[in-house]
N, CA, C and O atoms as a DFTB+ gen file, in Angstrom:
320 C
 N C O
     1  1       6.505       0.398     -12.156
     2  2       5.267       0.308     -11.651
     3  2       4.747      -1.163     -12.056
     4  3       4.643      -1.590     -13.206
     5  1       4.376      -1.992     -10.606
     6  2       3.880      -3.367     -11.008
     7  2       2.543      -3.540     -11.629
     8  3       1.592      -2.873     -11.221
     9  1       2.439      -4.243     -12.420
    10  2       1.001      -4.564     -13.166
    11  2       0.582      -5.667     -12.214
    12  3       1.422      -6.505     -11.884
    13  1      -0.784      -5.733     -11.703
    14  2      -1.578      -6.808     -11.250
    15  2      -2.662      -7.365     -11.954
    16  3      -3.454      -6.636     -12.553
    17  1      -2.773      -8.629     -11.937
    18  2      -4.007      -9.133     -12.592
    19  2      -4.970      -9.002     -11.452
    20  3      -4.725      -8.799     -10.263
    21  1      -6.357      -9.195     -12.194
    22  2      -7.596      -9.230     -11.558
    23  2      -7.575     -10.260     -10.158
    24  3      -8.145      -9.999      -9.098
    25  1      -6.874     -11.327     -10.413
    26  2      -7.021     -12.375      -9.653
    27  2      -5.905     -11.806      -8.355
    28  3      -6.217     -11.730      -7.167
    29  1      -4.871     -11.529      -8.806
    30  2      -3.970     -10.993      -8.077
    31  2      -4.370      -9.820      -6.948
    32  3      -3.955      -9.751      -5.791
    33  1      -4.977      -9.231      -7.394
    34  2      -5.564      -8.013      -6.673
    35  2      -6.889      -8.656      -5.726
    36  3      -7.045      -8.109      -4.634
    37  1      -7.517      -9.394      -5.963
    38  2      -8.612     -10.391      -5.212
    39  2      -7.861     -10.875      -4.118
    40  3      -8.118     -10.547      -2.960
    41  1      -6.940     -11.644      -4.432
    42  2      -6.147     -12.544      -3.446
    43  2      -5.443     -11.496      -2.294
    44  3      -5.551     -11.606      -1.073
    45  1      -4.811     -10.618      -2.922
    46  2      -4.611      -9.491      -1.920
    47  2      -5.596      -8.646      -1.141
    48  3      -5.236      -8.101      -0.098
    49  1      -6.661      -8.535      -1.547
    50  2      -7.717      -7.834      -0.944
    51  2      -8.248      -8.798       0.199
    52  3      -8.611      -8.345       1.284
    53  1      -8.278     -10.337      -0.141
    54  2      -8.796     -11.020       0.701
    55  2      -7.902     -11.276       2.263
    56  3      -8.324     -11.636       3.361
    57  1      -6.435     -10.894       1.771
    58  2      -5.417     -11.097       2.588
    59  2      -5.255      -9.839       3.487
    60  3      -4.487      -9.871       4.448
    61  1      -5.978      -8.732       3.176
    62  2      -6.071      -7.328       3.825
    63  2      -5.013      -6.597       3.185
    64  3      -4.773      -5.475       3.632
    65  1      -4.205      -7.113       2.030
    66  2      -2.902      -6.352       1.654
    67  2      -3.457      -5.450       0.155
    68  3      -2.588      -5.152      -0.664
    69  1      -4.838      -5.082      -0.104
    70  2      -5.218      -4.352      -0.862
    71  2      -6.748      -3.757      -0.092
    72  3      -7.462      -4.357       0.711
    73  1      -6.897      -2.545      -0.600
    74  2      -8.130      -2.028      -0.009
    75  2      -9.256      -2.426      -1.158
    76  3      -9.111      -2.795      -2.324
    77  1     -10.287      -2.227      -0.453
    78  2     -11.795      -2.353      -1.253
    79  2     -12.130      -1.263      -1.987
    80  3     -11.634      -0.203      -1.605
    81  1     -13.042      -1.227      -3.212
    82  2     -13.689      -2.569      -3.493
    83  2     -12.821      -3.513      -4.431
    84  3     -11.744      -3.251      -4.968
    85  1     -13.478      -4.534      -4.479
    86  2     -13.017      -5.447      -5.509
    87  2     -12.745      -4.842      -6.555
    88  3     -13.395      -3.869      -6.937
    89  1     -11.863      -5.269      -7.102
    90  2     -10.819      -6.253      -7.095
    91  2      -9.527      -5.905      -6.382
    92  3      -8.489      -6.542      -6.558
    93  1      -9.636      -4.896      -5.592
    94  2      -8.638      -4.265      -4.721
    95  2      -7.715      -3.084      -5.269
    96  3      -7.149      -3.086      -6.362
    97  1      -7.673      -2.197      -4.424
    98  2      -6.912      -1.179      -4.802
    99  2      -5.553      -1.045      -3.606
   100  3      -5.526      -1.490      -2.459
   101  1      -4.485      -0.267      -4.355
   102  2      -3.406      -0.164      -3.584
   103  2      -2.818      -1.549      -3.098
   104  3      -2.433      -1.737      -1.944
   105  1      -2.796      -2.354      -3.950
   106  2      -2.302      -4.033      -3.579
   107  2      -0.665      -3.691      -3.173
   108  3       0.195      -2.892      -3.545
   109  1      -0.777      -4.729      -2.241
   110  2       0.929      -4.743      -1.777
   111  2       1.315      -6.289      -1.308
   112  3       0.852      -6.885      -0.336
   113  1       2.135      -6.697      -2.113
   114  2       2.659      -7.959      -2.193
   115  2       3.646      -8.175      -0.943
   116  3       4.386      -7.243      -0.627
   117  1       3.675      -9.393      -0.219
   118  2       4.637      -9.226       1.025
   119  2       5.980      -9.074       0.827
   120  3       6.555      -9.809       0.024
   121  1       6.677      -8.074       1.551
   122  2       8.105      -7.740       1.162
   123  2       8.393      -7.066      -0.141
   124  3       9.520      -7.119      -0.632
   125  1       7.368      -6.412      -0.733
   126  2       7.649      -5.630      -1.828
   127  2       7.904      -3.980      -1.753
   128  3       6.984      -3.169      -1.652
   129  1       9.101      -3.685      -1.811
   130  2       9.369      -2.388      -1.414
   131  2       8.859      -1.398      -2.709
   132  3       8.544      -0.213      -2.596
   133  1       8.862      -2.212      -3.990
   134  2       8.203      -1.419      -5.078
   135  2       6.716      -1.194      -5.130
   136  3       6.164      -0.463      -5.952
   137  1       6.033      -1.970      -4.061
   138  2       4.518      -2.081      -4.149
   139  2       4.373      -0.887      -2.924
   140  3       3.421      -0.111      -3.014
   141  1       5.200      -0.769      -1.934
   142  2       5.200       0.237      -1.100
   143  2       5.302       1.474      -1.706
   144  3       4.459       2.360      -1.564
   145  1       6.396       1.578      -2.441
   146  2       6.699       2.870      -3.125
   147  2       5.646       3.332      -4.070
   148  3       5.227       4.475      -3.889
   149  1       5.072       2.525      -5.200
   150  2       4.342       2.716      -5.861
   151  2       2.892       3.253      -5.301
   152  3       2.279       4.192      -5.807
   153  1       2.472       2.519      -4.212
   154  2       1.347       2.972      -3.465
   155  2       1.186       4.168      -2.889
   156  3       0.184       4.883      -2.914
   157  1       2.624       4.427      -2.162
   158  2       2.617       5.718      -1.513
   159  2       2.769       6.993      -2.572
   160  3       2.346       8.108      -2.268
   161  1       3.416       6.717      -3.846
   162  2       3.477       7.552      -5.092
   163  2       1.812       7.946      -5.565
   164  3       1.483       9.053      -5.990
   165  1       1.103       7.061      -5.427
   166  2      -0.404       7.018      -6.212
   167  2      -1.129       7.605      -5.053
   168  3      -2.168       8.209      -5.319
   169  1      -0.753       7.528      -3.814
   170  2      -1.929       8.039      -3.061
   171  2      -2.268       9.406      -3.039
   172  3      -3.345       9.755      -2.555
   173  1      -1.359      10.333      -3.577
   174  2      -1.672      11.824      -3.585
   175  2      -2.854      11.943      -4.861
   176  3      -3.476      13.003      -4.921
   177  1      -3.148      10.903      -5.834
   178  2      -3.811      11.260      -6.739
   179  2      -5.562      10.788      -6.281
   180  3      -6.497      11.051      -7.038
   181  1      -5.717      10.220      -5.220
   182  2      -7.052      10.035      -4.320
   183  2      -7.596      11.119      -4.050
   184  3      -6.866      12.111      -4.059
   185  1      -8.964      11.280      -3.742
   186  2      -9.402      12.475      -3.079
   187  2      -8.808      12.469      -1.663
   188  3      -8.301      11.535      -1.043
   189  1      -9.005      13.785      -1.300
   190  2      -8.292      13.958      -0.022
   191  2      -8.933      13.208       1.221
   192  3      -8.254      12.874       2.192
   193  1     -10.401      12.952       1.104
   194  2     -10.797      12.054       2.287
   195  2     -10.493      10.810       2.419
   196  3     -10.801      10.203       3.445
   197  1      -9.839      10.229       1.406
   198  2      -9.184       8.997       1.596
   199  2      -7.909       8.761       1.549
   200  3      -7.545       7.589       1.452
   201  1      -7.021       9.733       1.601
   202  2      -5.634       9.717       1.614
   203  2      -5.200       9.180       3.080
   204  3      -4.168       8.512       3.140
   205  1      -5.900       9.425       4.214
   206  2      -5.505       8.984       5.391
   207  2      -5.533       7.531       5.430
   208  3      -4.598       6.915       5.943
   209  1      -6.689       6.851       4.848
   210  2      -6.889       5.364       4.995
   211  2      -5.986       4.702       4.160
   212  3      -5.589       3.604       4.548
   213  1      -5.469       5.256       2.810
   214  2      -4.233       4.721       2.184
   215  2      -3.077       4.835       2.707
   216  3      -2.215       3.970       2.551
   217  1      -2.874       6.045       3.482
   218  2      -1.749       6.037       4.066
   219  2      -1.253       5.295       4.954
   220  3      -0.051       5.035       5.011
   221  1      -2.287       4.785       5.905
   222  2      -2.351       4.004       6.953
   223  2      -2.219       2.557       6.366
   224  3      -1.326       1.856       6.841
   225  1      -2.780       2.194       5.674
   226  2      -2.755       0.960       4.809
   227  2      -1.266       0.412       4.535
   228  3      -0.696      -0.591       4.965
   229  1      -0.784       1.571       3.545
   230  2       0.778       1.242       2.954
   231  2       1.679       1.396       4.078
   232  3       2.623       0.618       4.211
   233  1       1.437       2.454       5.002
   234  2       2.480       2.472       6.391
   235  2       2.436       1.211       7.148
   236  3       3.514       0.727       7.493
   237  1       1.244       0.560       7.481
   238  2       0.932      -0.735       8.047
   239  2       1.693      -1.980       7.582
   240  3       2.220      -2.763       8.372
   241  1       1.716      -2.106       6.347
   242  2       2.442      -3.337       5.622
   243  2       3.735      -2.867       5.622
   244  3       4.641      -3.674       5.830
   245  1       3.980      -1.727       5.430
   246  2       5.592      -1.237       5.324
   247  2       6.119      -1.638       6.607
   248  3       7.183      -2.257       6.614
   249  1       5.444      -1.337       7.857
   250  2       6.273      -1.735       8.854
   251  2       6.223      -3.386       9.302
   252  3       7.039      -3.963      10.020
   253  1       5.123      -3.908       8.712
   254  2       4.892      -5.369       9.105
   255  2       6.081      -6.260       8.318
   256  3       6.683      -7.257       8.716
   257  1       6.188      -5.545       7.087
   258  2       6.956      -6.444       6.015
   259  2       8.715      -5.766       6.161
   260  3       9.655      -6.248       5.529
   261  1       8.855      -4.468       7.219
   262  2      10.244      -4.166       7.221
   263  2      10.622      -3.372       5.906
   264  3      11.747      -3.474       5.417
   265  1       9.764      -2.683       5.429
   266  2      10.280      -2.070       4.160
   267  2      10.044      -0.375       4.323
   268  3       9.832       0.442       3.427
   269  1      10.136      -0.199       5.504
   270  2       9.717       1.471       5.847
   271  2      10.660       2.208       4.825
   272  3      10.375       3.370       4.534
   273  1      11.647       1.677       4.322
   274  2      12.874       2.580       3.772
   275  2      12.342       2.864       2.705
   276  3      13.015       3.713       2.120
   277  1      11.103       2.451       1.941
   278  2      10.383       2.529       0.717
   279  2       9.375       3.609       0.806
   280  3       8.854       4.088      -0.201
   281  1       9.106       3.984       1.984
   282  2       8.026       5.192       2.334
   283  2       8.722       6.457       1.924
   284  3       9.947       6.518       1.821
   285  1       7.835       7.565       1.667
   286  2       8.527       8.907       1.329
   287  2       8.832       9.421       2.594
   288  3       8.262       9.211       3.665
   289  1       9.926      10.211       2.305
   290  2      10.695      10.583       3.758
   291  2       9.661      11.633       4.527
   292  3       9.963      11.971       5.671
   293  1       8.774      12.015       4.085
   294  2       7.763      12.925       5.079
   295  2       6.535      11.972       5.660
   296  3       5.525      12.405       6.215
   297  1       6.814      10.729       5.435
   298  2       5.787       9.701       6.041
   299  2       6.645       9.309       7.322
   300  3       7.402       8.338       7.330
   301  1       6.466      10.104       8.334
   302  2       7.425       9.979       9.570
   303  2       6.904       8.266       9.882
   304  3       5.777       7.875       9.578
   305  1       7.749       7.551      10.407
   306  2       7.278       6.320      10.937
   307  2       8.137       5.997      12.125
   308  3       9.349       5.802      12.027
   309  1       7.497       5.949      13.198
   310  2       8.254       5.643      14.702
   311  2       8.563       4.083      14.780
   312  3       7.798       3.246      14.302
   313  1       9.792       3.760      15.446
   314  2      10.272       2.314      15.567
   315  2       9.361       1.798      16.397
   316  3       8.973       2.499      17.331
   317  1       8.885       0.580      16.233
   318  2       7.823      -0.216      17.475
   319  2       8.703      -1.218      17.644
   320  3       8.464      -2.121      18.445
């Protein structure tokens, strides 16, 4: 699992690649399959009411970066 500094999290939050609050949750660096995988794995640990937001965030960046192969198999992603 990748470790992020507070500054890295804040930068990714500013770019929309992490979720609020500051300094940023579920950070995803451009093109990082590891970050996609880690964020998807960690998403089940948050309250059920937030899981859809996190799943949408992770999926959005996986599609954008071409790293959908790092998503769990049960997270169906249609080709765009």
